[in-house]
N, C-alpha and C positions, 0 to 999 in steps of 0.2 A: 040366581038366574044368569048372571054373567058366566059362572062356571059352566052351567048347562049349555049356554050359547057357545062357549068355547069348545066344549066337548062335541057338540053337534057339528060345529065347523070341521073339527078333526075327522069325524065319521064321514061327512059329505066329501071332504077333500080326499080322504083315502079311498073312498068309493070311486070317485072320478079317476084317481091314480090307478086303481086296479083295472079300470076300464080303458086305461091308456089315454084318457082325456086329460092330458097334462095341463093344457091352457086353462081349462075350467077348474082343475084341482088347485092351482096355485093360490087364488085369493082365499079359498077356504083353509088351505094348509097354513097360510100366513096369519090367518085370523085366530088360529089356535094359540092360546096363551101358555100352554105347557102345564105340567103338574106342579102345583105350588109356585106358579109363575116362571117355571124353568123348563126349557126344552132338553130332551135327551138326544143321544146320537142318532137314533132312528128317525126322530122328527126332522133333524137337519138333513138326514140322508134322503127322505121323501122329497123335501123341497129342492134340494140340490139336484136330485135325479130328474125331477120335473123340468127344472131349468135346462139341464143337460139335454133332455129329449127335444126341447124347443130351440136348441142351438144357442141358448143364452149362456155362453160358457163363463163369462165373468161372474154372473150371479151364482152359477153352479159351483164355481171354484170357491166363492165366498162362503157358501154353506158347507161344502165338503170339508173345507179347512177348519170348520168349527167342531168337527168330529175328532176329539182328542182322547188319547189314553184308552181307547177301546181295544178289547182283545176278543173280537168275535167276527162273524161273517159280514156283519154290516160295515164294520171298519175296513175289512179287506175289500169289499165291493166299492166303498167310498174312495179308497186309495186308487183302485183300478180306474174308476170313472174320472177321478181327479186328474190322473195321468192323461187320459184321453182328451180332457178339456184343455190341458196345457199344450198337448200336441196340436190341437185345432188352432191354438193361438200362437203356434210356433215357439213355445217356451220349452225347448227340448231338455234343458238341464233340470228344470222343475219336474217335467214328465218322467225323466230318468229316475229321480228320487222317489216319485210316487209309485212307479212300476216296481221299483226295488222293494218298497215297503209291502206292496201287495204280494210280491213274489216270495217274501219271507214269512208269509202267514199261511197256515195250513188248513184253515176252516173250510174253504171251498177249493178242492183240488183242481177243478177245471179253470177257475179264475187264476189260481196260483200258476198253473202251467202256462196259460196265455200271458200272464204278467211276466213270467220268466223269459218267454220268447221275445216279448217286446223290450224288456230290460236288456237282454243280450244284443238284439239288433240295434237298439239305440246306443248302446255302449260302443258298438262297432262304428256307428255313424259319427258320434260326437266325442268319443273317449269316455273314460270312467275314472272318477276321482278316488275310488275306493280300492280297486284292483286293476291289474293289467287287463286289457281287452281280451287277449287270448285266454286268460284265466277264467274270465266271466263266461265266455263262449264254451269253453271246455266243461265248466261246471254244469251248464245247461245240458250238454250231451251226456254227462255222467248221471244227471237226475232223470233224463228222459231218453234213454238209449234207443228206444223204438219210435221216437218222434218222426212224423212224416217230414219234418223240417231238418232232419239230421244231415242230409247231404248239403243243403244250403248253408247250415251253420258250420259244417266242416270246411267249406270253401271260404267262409268268412274268417275262420280261425287262421287258415293259411295266409289269406290276404292281409289279416291284421298283423301277423308276424312280418310279412314282407313290407307292408307300407310303413311299419315302425322300424324297419331295417334290423329286426331281431332275427337274423338268419340262423343264428345258433339255435334259438328256440324252435324255429320253423323246421330245421333239420331233425331235431329230436322228435318233433310231432310227426313228421313224415316218415321217420325211419322204417317203421314196419307196415306202412300202408302199401296196398298191393295193386290198386287200380292203375290203369295206364295213365290217366290224368294226373294221379298223385305221384307216380314214378317220374313223369315229365317235370312236374313241379320240383321234385327232389333234385333232379338233374340241374335245374336252373338255380335253385336255392343254394346247392352245394357250390355252384360256380360263384354266386354273389358272396357267399361266405369266404371263399378263397380270395376274391378280390379285396374284401374287407381286411383279411389277415395280411395280404400283400401290402396294403396301404399302411398297416400298423408295423410293417417290417418283419413280420413273423413268416419268413419264406418257407421254412420246412412244413409248418402246419398248413400254409396256403397250398403247397404242392399236394398234401394229403387230401384237401378238399377238392382240388381240381381233378385229382385221380378218382375220387368218389363220384364226381360229376361225369367223368369219362366212362365209368362202368355202366352208365345208363344212357347210351347214345341214341335217345329217342328224338331229340331235336338237333338236327345236323348243324345248325348255326351255333348253338351253345357248345356242341362238341368241338367245333372249330375254335371258338373263343377260349374255351378251357385249355385247349392244346397250346394256344398262343401264350396265355398267362402262366401256364406251367413252364414254358420255355423262358419267359421273363423272370420267373422265380428262380429257376435253375441258373440263369445268367447272374442274378444278384448273389447267388451262393458260390459263384465261380465254377459251377459245373458246366463248363463250356461245351463239352461233348454232348451232354444231355440236352442242353439248351439248343444246340444246332439241330439235333434230331427233331426236337419239338417244333422249332421254327420251320424246318423243311416240311414237316408233316402238315403243319398249318397252311403253308404256302401252296401245297399241292391239293388241298381240300377244295371241293367244288363250291362250298359255302363261303370260303375265305373272302372272296372279292365283295361279298355283301356285308361284311363286318367293318366296324370302325377301325379295328386293329390292322386291317389290311393296308391302310395308308402308310404305316410305318414299318412294315415287315422287312423291306430291303435295308432300312436303317438299322434295324435290330440284327439282321443277318450280317451286315457290314461289321458291326461291333463284335459279334461272336468270332468271325474270321480274324478280325484285327487282334483280338485278345489271344487267339491261338497262333499269332504270327503268320497266318496264311494271307499275306498281303495282296497277292493277285486277286483272290476271291473277294477280299475286303474292298479293293478298288472297284471291282465289277458291281458289287452290291450297293456300295455308296453312290456310284455313278447312276445306277438304276433309280435310286431314291431321288437324286438331284434332278433327274430328267422328268420326274413327275411334276404335276402342277401343284407346287407346294406353297401353302400359306404360312407354314411354320418356319420363319426365318432363323430361329435359334437352331433348329435341327439342320436346316440347310447350311448354315454357317459351320456348324460342327462337322457336317459331312465333308465340306470342302477341306477343313483342317485335317481330318483323318485321311482323306485321299492324299493330301500333301504329305502327311507323315508316312503313309504307306509307300509312296514314291521315294521319299527321302531315305527311309531305311533300306529300300531296295536299290539305292545309289542311282536312282533316275532323277537327278537334281533339276533338270530343265522342266520336266513335268511337275515336279514338286513346286517349283516357282510359280507355274501357271495356276495351281490350285490355292497356293498361299495368297496369290494376288486376288483370286475370287473372294476369299475370306476377308481380305483387307478392304476390298470394295464394299462389302456389306457393312463394314465398320461395327461388327457385333462383338460379342464376348471373345476375348483372346485375340483380338486383331493385333495387339502388341506382340503376342507369341508368333503370329503368322509373319509379321514384318521381321522379327528376329531370325526365324527359321529361313526366311527368304534370303537374308543377308548371308547366313552360313552356307546356304545352297550355292549362292554365287561364288563364294570362296572355294567350295569343293569342285566347281567347274573350272577353276583356275582364273576366275574373273575377280581378281583382288581389288581392283579400283572400284568396281560396282559394289562389291561387298562393303568397302569403306564408306562410300556414298550412302548406301542403304542403312548402315549402322548409325551414321551421323544423323540421317533423317529420322531414324527410330528415336535417338536420344532427344532430338528437338521436338518430336511429336508426343511421345508417351512419357510424360514427366513423372508419373506415379507408378510406372510399370515395375513389376517384381523382377523383370529381366534386365533392368538398367545396369546392375553390377556385372552381369554376364556380358552385356554389350560393351561396357567399358573395357573389360578384360580382353575380349576378343579383338576389339578395335586396337587396343594397345599392341597386341601381338601382330596385327596386320601392319601397323606402322613400323614395327621392328623389321618385318620382312621387307618393307619398302625403304629401309634405312633412314626412317624419319624418327630418330631417337627422341627428339624433344617432344614431338606429338605423342609418342608412345608413353613417355614419362608423365606427360600432362594427364592422359587418360588413367594411368595407374594411380596417380596422386588423387584424382577425383574419386576413384573407387575406394582407396584407403581411407580418405577423410570423410566421405559421405555414407559409406556402408561398413561401419566398423565391425558389425557382426557377421558380415558375409564370409563364407568359407573360402572366398577367392582372395581375401586380403593377404594371407601369408604367401599365396602364389604370386600376387602382384608385387610384393616386397622382394621375392626371389628374382622376378623378372627385372625389377629396377636394379637389383644388385648385379645382375648379369650385364645389363646395359652399361652400368658404371665400370665394371671390370673390363669389358671389351673396349671401352674408350679411355682406359688407363686412369680412371678416377677411383683408385683403390680404397682410399679412406671412406669415400661415400658408399662404395660397394660393401665394405666391412660393416659400416653403420647399419645398412639395410639387413645384412645377414644376421647381425647381432640382435636387431629388432625382432626378427622372426623367432630367433631362439628364446628371447626374453618373453615375448607375448604369446608364443604358441609352443611351449616346451613339450618335448616328447612326441610332437607331430611329425609326420613324414617330411613336411617342409622344413621343420627345425633340423632334422637329421641331414637333409640336403644342404641346408645353410651352413652347417658345421663343416661339411666336406668342401663346400665352395670357399669358405673362409680359410680353411687349411691351405688351399692352393695359393691364396693371396699371401698368407704368412710365409709360405715356402718361397714364393716369387720375391718377397721382400727380404728373405733371409732372416726372418724373425720367428724361428721355430720354437724358441723358449717361451716367447710371449704367447704363442698359440697353446703350448702345453699348459701354461699357467691358467689361461682362460678356460680350457677344456676341463681342467680339474674342478672347476666351480659348477660344472654341469652334471647333474646326477643321472641323466639319461644316456650319457656317452661313456663307453668303456675305452679307457686310454691304453 
């Protein structure tokens, strides 16, 4: 009788189920004891589906998840509805797995197709642990080439590539696409791929991508930006003529002022002119940049330095000083260089006293500057001009003892020798010359030291001693 009662419950429950009276069906479906006390997959499916239709997703999931190992339409349906339940509870990862299972079963093609669509879209939304998102989306298109969702999925493929910054993959996918929208996307993606390669330092390939972008000038803003970055890539490759052409083209574009690159175009132009030794145009471009409302103090400082350098090499030292001072005031990178160059500029305008003051100020301020050895050497020379030999010697000594690896050491020793020679301190002069020969054999300074020493030996009437010494030097032909 118990078995009969159980079977009757099943019949009543399934009758209500077929009438879509799920609330009434549930108590009877639950009352069924199963064959030999065990439920099969279909029994769990009926109860799970009833709960699902009543929006009791937790109980629906509990029953659908008991359907295991089935290879039939019931299992496929269960996975599909299980996925829907998970979605309702915002458990998207679990929903993705369930849609995937339903999509890989072929018992009901309509369910399979819909599961595939949901699996693809959900992969785009949350990512996919099994394959790359573009791969999953493309698989859907390959399986259902005539789907009414084809255009939507196509857009998701491109978007997936772009949001994951896989510009290389996006370009390959867009290569042969013909619609205006896809061609515009190709233009943008080629640009982004170019920027990516530029950042990696692959400037040749970057230029190729910028040129690909420029072959489809549908979006004027991206055409302008690609032109700028092509110029920047050419600059990095020392193709200054091409870089200048690109930057000028960008500058004259109507869209240029709307781009972020426009802020620095005069700075970029300044450098191209500077590299080509066109100092007048370099000054004009850098000045235009410095006259903008600039929040980038690094580039502002750098522009002042390059204007100063441009004036300096053009022998316009008073203007060079003005711009080196502007850089010094900012106290940014290379302010020591600016101070040093300023001192040299004073000297070249004939203002030796200010040059000396500026060099001493430099040495007191920039204790770790790489220009300290240069400053000591130049200062020593300035003191020689001023007939202040002791101060000259003091600076040369500091250079020789503190900067042993400086290429200026042999030059400083020669200068010391000359001071000693001119003040009739011949033995000290000879000692310095011999030091140059010993420490820096075969150098230009050593050869000069030998000549200077010869003069001293001649003056002292000690030519034989000179000859004996020179025979020990393998770089001098006697």
